[in-house]
C-alpha positions as CSV (number, residue, x, y, z in Angstrom):
1,Y,-0.8,-7.6,9.8
2,A,-0.4,-4.7,6.6
3,Y,-0.8,-1.3,8.0
4,A,0.4,1.7,6.2
5,S,2.5,3.9,8.1
6,Q,0.6,7.3,7.9
7,G,-2.9,6.2,5.8
8,Y,-2.1,8.0,3.0
9,T,-1.1,7.3,-1.1
10,Y,1.8,9.4,-1.3
11,S,3.4,8.6,2.0
12,S,2.7,4.3,1.1
13,V,3.9,4.3,-1.9
14,K,6.7,6.7,-1.1
15,Q,8.2,3.8,1.5
16,F,7.6,1.0,-0.8
17,L,9.8,2.6,-3.5
18,F,12.6,4.4,-0.8
19,G,12.6,1.2,1.8
20,G,11.9,4.1,4.4
21,F,10.6,7.4,4.8
22,D,13.6,9.1,3.4
23,D,13.2,10.4,-0.2
24,N,16.8,10.8,-1.0
25,G,18.6,8.5,-3.4
26,S,17.7,4.8,-5.8
27,T,14.3,3.5,-5.7
28,V,13.0,-0.2,-6.0
29,M,13.2,0.7,-9.3
30,D,16.6,1.0,-9.8
31,D,16.8,-1.7,-7.7
32,F,15.4,-4.0,-11.0
33,K,17.1,-1.9,-13.5
34,L,20.3,-2.8,-11.8
35,S,19.6,-6.2,-11.8
36,G,19.1,-6.5,-15.6
37,Y,15.3,-6.1,-15.3
38,E,12.9,-4.3,-17.2
39,T,11.2,-1.6,-15.8
40,T,7.8,-0.7,-16.4
41,V,4.4,1.2,-14.6
42,F,1.0,0.8,-15.3
43,T,-1.5,3.3,-13.8
44,G,-4.6,4.9,-13.4
45,Y,-3.5,8.1,-12.3
46,N,-1.9,10.7,-14.4
47,L,1.3,10.1,-13.0
48,K,2.5,13.7,-14.2
49,E,-0.2,15.3,-11.8
50,E,0.8,13.2,-8.8
51,P,3.5,13.7,-6.3
52,F,4.7,10.3,-6.5
53,G,4.7,10.8,-10.5
54,K,8.5,12.0,-9.9
55,Y,9.5,8.6,-8.9
56,L,7.8,6.2,-10.5
57,T,10.5,5.9,-13.7
58,G,10.8,2.9,-16.2
59,D,11.5,1.4,-19.4
60,Y,7.7,1.8,-20.4
61,I,5.1,4.1,-18.8
62,F,1.4,3.7,-18.9
63,D,-1.0,6.4,-17.4
64,T,-4.4,8.5,-18.3
65,R,-1.8,10.4,-21.0
66,K,-2.1,7.0,-23.1
67,D,-5.5,6.4,-22.7
68,M,-7.3,7.4,-24.9
69,K,-10.9,6.6,-24.1
70,R,-10.5,8.3,-20.9
71,E,-14.3,8.7,-19.8
72,S,-14.1,9.3,-16.4
73,H,-14.8,12.9,-14.8
74,Q,-11.8,12.0,-12.5
75,H,-9.8,12.1,-15.3
76,T,-8.5,8.7,-14.1
77,T,-8.3,5.0,-16.4
78,P,-10.5,2.0,-15.1
79,S,-8.8,-0.6,-14.1
80,R,-10.2,-2.8,-16.9
81,R,-8.3,-0.6,-19.2
82,V,-4.6,-0.9,-17.0
83,V,-5.0,-4.5,-17.3
84,K,-5.6,-4.5,-21.3
85,A,-2.1,-2.1,-21.4
86,F,-0.3,-4.4,-19.4
87,D,-1.5,-7.5,-21.8
88,N,-0.6,-5.5,-24.4
89,F,3.0,-4.9,-23.6
90,L,2.8,-8.9,-22.8
91,N,2.2,-9.1,-26.6
92,N,4.8,-6.9,-27.7
93,R,7.5,-6.7,-25.2
94,D,11.0,-8.7,-25.9
95,N,10.9,-11.7,-23.4
96,S,15.0,-12.0,-23.3
97,K,14.9,-10.1,-20.4
98,P,12.7,-10.4,-16.7
99,F,10.2,-7.8,-16.3
100,F,9.5,-5.7,-13.0
101,S,6.0,-4.5,-13.4
102,F,4.5,-1.4,-11.0
103,F,0.2,-1.1,-11.1
104,F,-1.6,1.2,-9.6
105,L,-5.0,0.8,-9.7
106,T,-8.0,3.8,-8.6
107,D,-10.9,2.8,-9.0
108,P,-12.0,2.5,-5.3
109,H,-10.6,6.1,-4.7
110,F,-13.0,8.8,-3.7
111,P,-15.8,9.9,-5.0
112,Y,-15.9,5.9,-5.3
113,K,-17.8,6.5,-9.1
114,Q,-14.9,5.5,-11.7
115,V,-16.5,4.8,-14.9
116,N,-17.7,1.3,-14.6
117,T,-21.4,-1.0,-14.5
118,P,-22.4,-0.7,-11.4
119,V,-22.9,-4.9,-9.3
120,L,-23.3,-4.4,-6.1
121,C,-25.2,-1.2,-6.0
122,D,-27.9,0.0,-8.7
123,K,-26.1,3.3,-9.4
124,Y,-23.4,5.1,-8.0
125,I,-23.0,7.7,-5.5
126,A,-23.5,11.3,-6.5
127,T,-20.7,13.5,-4.8
128,R,-23.2,15.2,-3.2
129,D,-24.8,12.9,-1.1
130,I,-22.0,11.0,-0.3
131,K,-22.9,11.9,4.0
132,P,-23.5,9.9,7.3
133,K,-27.0,9.7,6.5
134,N,-26.1,8.0,3.3
135,R,-24.1,5.1,4.5
136,E,-25.1,2.3,3.1
137,L,-24.7,3.2,-0.5
138,V,-21.3,5.1,0.6
139,E,-20.4,1.3,1.2
140,R,-21.6,-0.6,-1.8
141,S,-20.4,2.6,-4.0
142,Y,-17.1,1.8,-2.4
143,Y,-17.0,-2.0,-3.0
144,D,-18.5,-2.0,-5.8
145,Q,-15.8,-0.6,-7.0
146,V,-13.0,-2.4,-5.0
147,W,-15.0,-5.2,-6.6
148,H,-13.8,-4.2,-10.2
149,V,-10.0,-3.7,-8.5
150,D,-10.2,-7.7,-7.7
151,K,-11.5,-8.6,-11.0
152,A,-8.7,-6.6,-13.0
153,A,-6.3,-8.4,-10.2
154,G,-7.5,-11.3,-11.6
155,G,-7.2,-10.0,-15.4
156,I,-3.1,-9.9,-14.3
157,M,-3.3,-13.2,-13.2
158,D,-5.2,-14.8,-16.4
159,S,-2.7,-12.6,-18.6
160,L,0.6,-14.0,-16.7
161,E,-0.9,-17.1,-17.2
162,A,-1.5,-16.5,-21.0
163,H,2.1,-15.5,-22.2
164,N,3.2,-18.9,-19.8
165,I,4.5,-16.9,-17.7
166,K,2.4,-16.5,-13.9
167,N,4.4,-19.7,-12.5
168,N,7.5,-18.0,-12.2
169,T,6.3,-14.4,-11.4
170,T,6.1,-13.6,-7.9
171,I,3.1,-11.2,-7.2
172,I,2.6,-9.0,-4.8
173,F,-1.0,-7.1,-4.0
174,I,-1.0,-4.2,-1.6
175,G,-3.4,-1.9,-0.6
176,D,-2.3,2.0,0.0
177,H,-4.2,2.3,3.4
178,G,-7.9,1.6,4.2
179,E,-10.7,3.9,4.1
180,S,-13.5,5.3,6.8
181,L,-16.7,4.9,5.4
182,Y,-18.8,6.3,8.7
183,D,-17.8,3.5,10.8
184,D,-17.8,6.3,13.6
185,G,-20.9,7.6,12.2
186,I,-19.4,10.9,11.1
187,T,-16.1,10.3,9.1
188,I,-15.1,9.2,6.0
189,G,-11.6,9.0,4.1
190,H,-8.3,8.1,5.2
191,G,-4.6,9.3,6.7
192,L,-6.5,11.2,9.7
193,E,-6.2,8.6,12.3
194,I,-4.1,5.7,13.7
195,N,-6.7,3.0,13.5
196,D,-7.5,-0.2,11.8
197,V,-9.9,1.2,10.1
198,M,-7.7,3.8,8.0
199,T,-4.2,1.9,7.8
200,H,-5.0,-1.7,7.8
201,T,-4.8,-2.8,4.4
202,A,-5.5,-6.1,2.5
203,M,-1.6,-7.5,0.9
204,V,-1.4,-11.5,-0.8
205,V,1.8,-12.6,-2.3
206,V,1.8,-15.4,-4.9
207,N,4.6,-17.6,-5.2
208,P,6.9,-15.4,-3.4
209,L,10.5,-17.8,-3.4
210,I,10.8,-16.0,-0.2
211,D,9.8,-16.2,3.8
212,F,7.5,-13.3,4.4
213,P,6.9,-11.9,7.6
214,D,3.4,-11.4,8.9
215,V,3.6,-7.9,10.5
216,L,4.8,-5.6,7.9
217,S,4.3,-2.1,6.6
218,H,5.0,-0.4,2.9
219,M,9.0,0.4,4.0
220,H,10.0,-3.4,4.2
221,L,8.3,-4.3,0.8
222,R,12.0,-2.7,-0.7
223,K,14.1,-5.1,1.2
224,L,12.1,-8.6,1.0
225,L,11.7,-7.7,-3.3
226,H,15.8,-7.1,-3.2
227,N,15.6,-10.9,-1.3
228,V,13.6,-12.5,-4.2
229,I,15.8,-10.9,-7.0
230,S,19.0,-12.4,-5.3
231,A,16.7,-15.9,-4.8
232,D,18.2,-18.3,-6.8
233,K,15.3,-19.1,-9.0
234,T,16.7,-22.8,-9.9
235,L,15.1,-24.1,-5.9
236,E,12.0,-25.3,-5.1
237,H,11.3,-23.1,-2.4
238,V,8.3,-24.0,0.0
239,A,7.7,-20.2,1.1
240,K,6.1,-19.6,5.1
241,L,4.8,-16.6,6.8
242,L,7.0,-16.0,9.6
243,P,4.9,-14.5,12.1
244,L,6.8,-12.0,13.7
245,T,4.2,-10.8,16.7
246,D,6.8,-8.8,18.7
247,R,7.6,-6.1,15.8
248,K,6.9,-3.0,16.3
249,L,5.2,-0.6,13.8
250,F,5.6,2.9,13.6
251,Q,2.4,4.9,12.7
252,Y,1.6,8.5,12.6
253,T,-1.1,11.4,11.6
254,G,0.3,14.9,10.1
255,S,3.8,14.9,9.0
256,L,6.7,13.0,10.7
257,R,8.4,16.0,11.9
258,Y,6.0,17.8,13.3
259,P,2.8,14.8,14.0
260,R,-0.4,15.8,15.3
261,E,-0.3,11.8,16.7
262,I,2.2,8.8,17.3
263,G,1.7,5.4,17.6
264,L,2.9,1.6,17.8
265,F,1.1,-1.3,16.6
266,S,2.2,-4.7,17.6
267,V,0.5,-8.4,17.5
268,D,1.3,-9.2,21.3
269,D,1.2,-5.5,22.8
270,G,-2.0,-3.9,20.2
271,R,-1.7,-0.8,19.5
272,V,-0.6,1.9,21.2
273,V,-1.4,5.6,20.3
274,Y,-0.1,8.9,21.7
275,K,-2.1,12.4,21.0
276,I,0.8,14.8,21.6
277,Q,-1.0,18.1,21.6
278,E,-3.5,16.3,24.3
279,D,-0.8,14.4,26.2
280,E,-3.2,11.8,26.1
281,L,-2.4,8.2,25.2
282,T,-3.9,5.4,24.6
283,A,-3.7,1.4,24.0
284,S,-6.3,-1.3,21.9
285,K,-5.6,-5.0,21.6
286,I,-6.0,-5.8,18.1
287,E,-8.7,-9.0,19.1
288,D,-11.6,-6.2,20.7
289,G,-10.6,-2.9,19.0
290,D,-11.7,-1.2,22.4
291,T,-9.7,2.0,24.1
292,E,-8.4,2.2,27.0
293,D,-7.1,5.3,28.4
294,I,-3.6,5.3,29.7
295,T,-2.7,8.3,30.4
296,S,-2.2,8.5,34.2
297,L,0.8,5.7,33.7
298,R,2.9,8.3,32.9
299,N,6.9,7.7,32.2
300,N,5.0,3.7,31.4
301,K,7.0,1.9,28.6
302,Y,4.6,2.4,25.9
303,E,5.1,6.1,26.1
304,K,8.8,5.9,25.9
305,Q,8.9,3.5,22.8
306,I,6.9,5.4,21.0
307,I,9.1,8.6,21.1
308,N,12.6,6.4,20.9
309,K,10.5,5.1,17.8
310,W,9.5,8.8,16.3
311,E,13.4,9.7,17.2
312,Y,14.7,7.0,15.8
313,T,12.2,7.3,12.4
314,L,13.5,11.0,12.0
315,F,16.5,11.5,12.2
316,K,18.2,7.7,12.1
317,D,16.5,6.3,9.1
318,S,17.3,8.8,6.5
319,K,19.8,6.5,4.8
320,Y,19.1,3.3,3.0
321,D,20.8,0.7,1.3
322,S,19.5,-1.2,-1.1
323,M,21.9,-4.0,-1.7
324,V,22.3,-5.2,1.7
325,P,20.0,-8.3,2.3
326,A,17.2,-8.0,5.2
327,K,18.7,-10.3,8.1
328,N,15.7,-9.4,9.9
329,L,12.5,-9.2,8.1
């Protein structure tokens, strides 16, 4: 149950880097640097042009500005060449210190036609043809690009294995958000609604060294990574997945200060969403996704929980001490 809090790339990356909703102070990159790690960034974006680029600092950075073969109309680098850059880095690095690498693979981004060889379709859809009536080709183009990211993930693992460091490297694969491909017949993209389609994302952890919760948002990763840094590497730990079925994840659309919607997700209760302008409260269970209008139940516990969580997030969660281990994962 890995979820984006807002469903936008910038929000997810920032929450991961800072460990919360506030963007003041140090980041994950600082945590690793202070712990003696070499810090690196490998991305298909031009970080100079991205709003989160100013936060992604490190000893070595690869982005489109170092990609001499850039050929995409999006001016982004295909994941296969990002992996090649990582492999070159491992070939030439000083092996006397550990390293942390942050990857951002961009192939499935709208309009779903990075310069790759189509595998799941004959050709990628033209931007002008991205319409509800062409949903099947939209889906095939999108999932084809996901296929190439999946292949790149395998390439990262192969590169680590080739350099004999795969078994003592912790790897986390996670998406920044979901994507609606006309699932409701009219909507494409993300960040527009609080639902599984736009906020649920895949997550895989390899060699975790610590126990990981099965319910989290991007903001929880920084504290978990600090615990990975602090873990005793000499001990063999059989990591467990910890079910936090009662953990309530806060989600919103719009800005955090002036949201259009705010909601809470938990495995036990499903998702409850409050549409502020409409004064409408809805609930859905994760098993079926059916939405129930519970507006008539005014002053019920769900509404109070959502409002309280939003207020806490907005006014109380602005300070983060990265060096305090998580007591509650």
